[in-house]
C-alpha positions in Angstrom: -0.3 0.2 -0.2 2.7 2.7 0.8 5.4 1.8 -1.4 4.1 2.8 -4.5 3.2 6.4 -2.8 7.0 5.9 -1.8 8.0 5.3 -5.1 5.6 7.9 -6.5 7.4 10.4 -3.9 11.1 9.0 -5.1 10.1 10.2 -8.8 9.1 13.5 -7.9 12.3 14.4 -6.3 14.6 13.2 -9.6 16.8 16.0 -10.3 16.0 18.0 -7.3 16.9 15.3 -3.9 20.5 13.2 -4.0 20.2 9.8 -4.3 23.0 9.2 -1.4 25.8 6.9 -1.1 25.3 3.8 0.7 29.5 3.3 2.1 30.6 0.7 3.6 32.4 1.4 6.7 35.4 -1.1 7.9 36.0 0.8 10.5 32.9 0.4 12.1 32.2 -3.2 10.8 35.4 -4.2 12.2 34.3 -2.5 15.9 31.1 -4.1 15.9 31.8 -7.2 13.9 29.1 -6.9 11.4 28.8 -5.6 7.8 28.0 -2.0 8.6 26.8 0.3 5.6 26.5 4.0 6.4 23.6 6.2 4.5 25.2 9.4 3.6 22.3 11.8 3.7 25.0 14.4 5.3 25.4 14.7 1.4 22.1 16.2 0.6 21.7 19.6 -0.7 20.4 21.0 2.5 22.7 18.6 4.9 20.2 16.0 5.6 17.3 13.8 4.6 14.7 16.5 5.7 14.8 17.5 2.4 12.6 14.5 0.6 10.1 14.7 3.0 9.4 18.7 2.8 9.6 18.2 -0.7 6.6 15.5 -1.0 4.5 17.6 1.3 4.7 21.1 -0.7 4.7 19.6 -4.1 1.5 18.4 -3.2 0.4 22.0 -2.4 -2.1 22.6 -5.0 -1.3 25.9 -7.2 -4.4 27.8 -5.6 -3.4 27.2 -1.8 0.5 28.2 -3.1 -0.2 32.0 -2.0 -1.2 31.3 1.4 2.7 30.4 2.2 3.8 28.0 4.2 5.1 27.8 7.8 6.9 25.2 9.8 8.7 25.1 13.3 12.3 23.3 13.2 16.0 22.4 15.1 17.5 23.0 11.8 17.3 20.4 8.9 13.1 20.3 8.6 14.1 24.1 8.1 16.0 24.1 5.5 13.9 21.4 3.7 11.0 23.6 3.8 12.6 26.4 2.8 14.3 25.2 -0.5 11.8 23.5 -1.6 9.5 26.6 -0.9 11.9 28.2 -2.7 11.6 25.8 -5.9 8.0 25.8 -5.9 7.9 29.7 -5.5 6.0 29.6 -2.0 6.7 32.0 0.3 8.2 30.4 3.8 8.4 31.1 7.3 10.7 28.9 9.5 10.6 29.6 13.1 13.5 28.2 14.9 14.2 27.9 18.2 16.8 30.1 20.1 19.2 27.5 20.8 19.4 27.1 16.9 23.4 26.8 15.7 24.2 30.3 13.9 24.7 28.3 10.8 21.6 26.6 10.9 20.0 29.3 11.1 21.9 31.3 8.2 21.6 28.1 5.6 17.7 28.1 6.4 18.0 32.3 5.5 20.4 31.4 2.4 17.5 28.8 0.9 15.0 31.6 1.4 13.3 31.1 4.0 11.8 33.9 6.5 13.5 32.9 9.9 11.8 33.8 13.3 13.8 32.9 16.5 11.4 31.8 19.3 11.1 29.3 22.3 14.2 27.7 23.5 13.7 24.0 22.2 12.0 22.4 19.6 8.9 22.5 21.2 8.5 26.1 21.8 8.7 26.9 18.3 6.4 24.1 17.6 3.7 26.3 19.1 4.9 29.7 18.1 4.8 28.2 14.3 1.2 27.0 14.9 0.0 30.1 16.4 1.5 32.2 13.5 0.4 29.6 11.0 -3.8 30.4 12.5 -2.9 34.3 12.9 -1.6 34.2 9.1 -3.5 31.3 7.4 -0.5 29.6 6.2 -0.3 26.2 5.6 2.0 24.4 8.7 4.6 22.0 7.2 5.0 19.9 10.3 8.3 17.9 10.8 7.4 14.6 11.3 3.5 14.3 12.6 2.3 14.2 8.7 1.7 10.9 6.2 3.2 13.0 3.3 6.6 14.1 5.2 6.6 10.7 6.5 6.3 9.3 2.8 8.8 11.8 2.1 11.5 10.6 4.5 10.6 7.0 3.9 12.4 7.3 0.2 15.7 6.6 2.4 14.4 3.1 3.0 13.7 2.6 -1.0 17.9 4.0 -2.1 18.8 1.4 0.8 16.8 -1.6 -0.4 17.7 -1.1 -4.0 21.4 -1.2 -3.4 21.4 -3.7 -0.9 18.6 -5.8 -0.8 19.5 -8.1 1.4 20.1 -6.1 4.8 19.3 -7.6 8.5 18.8 -4.2 10.2 18.4 -0.6 10.3 19.9 1.4 12.5 17.6 4.9 12.8 17.6 8.0 14.7 14.6 9.2 16.5 13.4 12.4 17.4 9.7 13.2 16.6 10.0 9.6 14.5 9.3 10.7 11.1 12.5 9.6 9.3 12.2 6.0 11.1 8.2 5.8 10.2 8.8 6.4 6.5 11.7 3.7 6.4 9.7 1.4 8.6 6.4 1.4 6.5 8.7 0.5 3.5 11.6 -1.9 4.8 8.4 -4.0 6.4 6.5 -4.2 3.4 9.6 -5.2 1.3 10.8 -7.6 3.9 9.2 -8.2 7.0 11.8 -9.8 8.6 14.7 -6.6 8.1 14.8 -5.6 12.0 14.0 -1.7 12.2 15.8 -0.3 15.1 15.4 3.2 16.6 17.8 5.1 18.6 17.3 8.0 20.8 19.3 10.3 23.1 19.7 8.8 26.4 18.5 12.4 27.6 15.7 12.7 24.8 13.9 9.4 24.8 9.9 10.4 24.9 9.5 8.0 21.7 11.4 5.4 23.8 9.7 5.8 26.7 6.3 5.7 24.5 7.0 2.7 22.6 7.1 0.8 26.0 4.5 2.2 27.8 2.1 1.4 25.2 0.7 4.9 25.1 2.5 8.7 24.0 4.8 10.2 26.7 5.8 13.9 27.4 9.3 14.5 28.8 9.6 17.6 30.8 12.6 18.5 29.3 15.5 17.6 27.0 18.9 17.3 27.8 21.3 15.8 25.0 23.9 17.7 22.9 22.0 15.7 19.9 19.7 18.8 19.2 18.0 17.8 16.1 16.6 14.7 18.0 16.1 16.5 20.9 11.9 16.3 21.1 9.7 16.3 24.6 7.1 14.5 22.8 6.7 12.0 19.5 3.8 12.4 17.2 1.0 10.6 17.2 0.6 9.5 13.6 4.3 8.5 13.8 3.7 6.9 17.3 1.4 4.9 15.9 3.7 3.6 13.1 6.7 2.9 15.2 4.2 0.7 17.5 3.4 -0.9 14.7 6.5 -1.4 12.3 9.5 -0.9 14.5 11.2 -3.7 16.5 13.0 -2.1 19.2 14.3 1.1 20.4 17.6 1.8 22.5 19.4 4.7 23.7 22.7 6.3 23.8 24.4 8.4 25.7 26.1 12.1 24.8 30.0 10.4 25.5 28.8 7.7 23.1 27.9 10.5 20.4 31.1 12.3 20.7 33.1 9.1 20.4 31.7 8.2 17.1 31.5 11.4 16.0 35.4 11.5 16.3 35.8 8.4 14.9 33.7 9.3 11.8 35.6 12.2 11.5 38.9 10.5 12.1 38.7 7.4 10.0 36.3 8.2 7.0 36.9 12.1 6.8 33.0 12.5 6.9 31.0 15.2 9.3 27.9 14.1 10.5 25.9 16.2 13.4 25.5 14.4 17.0 21.9 13.4 15.9 23.2 11.3 13.1 25.9 9.3 14.2 23.5 8.6 17.5 22.8 5.4 14.5 26.5 4.4 14.8 26.8 4.5 18.4 23.7 2.2 18.8 26.2 -0.3 16.7 28.0 -0.8 20.6 24.4 -1.7 22.4 22.8 -4.3 19.9 24.1 -7.9 20.5 24.4 -9.2 16.9 27.1 -10.8 15.0 27.7 -11.5 10.9 24.7 -9.0 10.2 24.7 -6.6 7.4 23.5 -3.3 9.1 
């Protein structure tokens, strides 16, 4: 059911979204005694996978609704995706970002054509402010993860992985609000239900893990991690339902483990990822499997 929609999303993205390389890592393979591949979404034009979901959502906006403009909230990567996709579609975009967002992400969002508003100290604060603005201005709100068009766009990551490596055993995926893992799980599990989908959260921002274990959505009072891209207090409702149904497990990693992986990746592979992105690599030390394609 979702396969066709994700394939359709992939077709729409041709020439816009990069089909990023799947790199074999001798370093992380050796450390974990598995065959480890890295899906390098840091090589997207916006530096992250978020362009996929943003583009899929914005390309679905009808001609008569384009004049309304779009508003989103983001800690950085969704912001750049929405700004870039909106510029391509010639739609005005307003991006609400937390005041704690790194300067480079704010500037990059402006460079892609977004009108940036800084509000609140974390993603959830920015989200509330963005929703308020959307109501007041009558703009279309583009949710960073709790939206099926966005989720299906992110699912194109799994489509590319399975085209290149059909006999994969496990996919490790970072989780903030759950958009990426939801899209990946919908596609991968329909192609092969035996593929294990394991989510990874920072110890100081494990709302989805708590929700997954409790069987209902749990909200954190606060988040405390250097991985600001996955620092979400409350998972989405749509994403939580998909995660409950399709994801096999969720584990957490410490900030120390994130730093260690960041350094290994940059020193040994000459690749720079953000701390949210290396969460999946850090999780290799937390799973007790050997000789699997991950």
